[in-house]
C-alpha angles and dihedrals in degrees: 000000000000114000121224120248093257093055092047093047091049092049091049092050091049091049093050093047091048090060091041097250110174141215095023114192129179118198115202112215098168092113093057117091123225098022117134093219138041103212140028116201118195128185139164133235129188099227145010088258090058092045089054090045091054092051091051091048093051092048091050096047098050099070113191094013115092117189113255088226141349120207130187103029095128097071095014095212092121121007122191118200116189113208094173100252093024128060115198117202116190111186136181104238098254095047092049090052090050096052096034096194093174090064093045093054094041089057090050093049093048090046091053090047093052090051093056 
């Protein structure tokens, strides 16, 4: 049985908190047209071991929902987990700061708002 977005987000949050992931942010994209997903979840980890542990915890917690794809496990600096409508980004802190996805998406959201 397919879980709704809220249930999947809640399970992901619980999994991240269990492994002490930090600075968890959820970006709601449901108001933007022509986007392939509804939510982006971003969190930080202090090491590649913690990144990998968070990935394992998320996969264990979401029973019945396998990620469509997982990218970045080899070096575990930035792992992307694709749960169809939810993209989970697990970063080591320095890598997260470098890419700054929150700012990129915020600019996109503000630009869309100004166009409406």
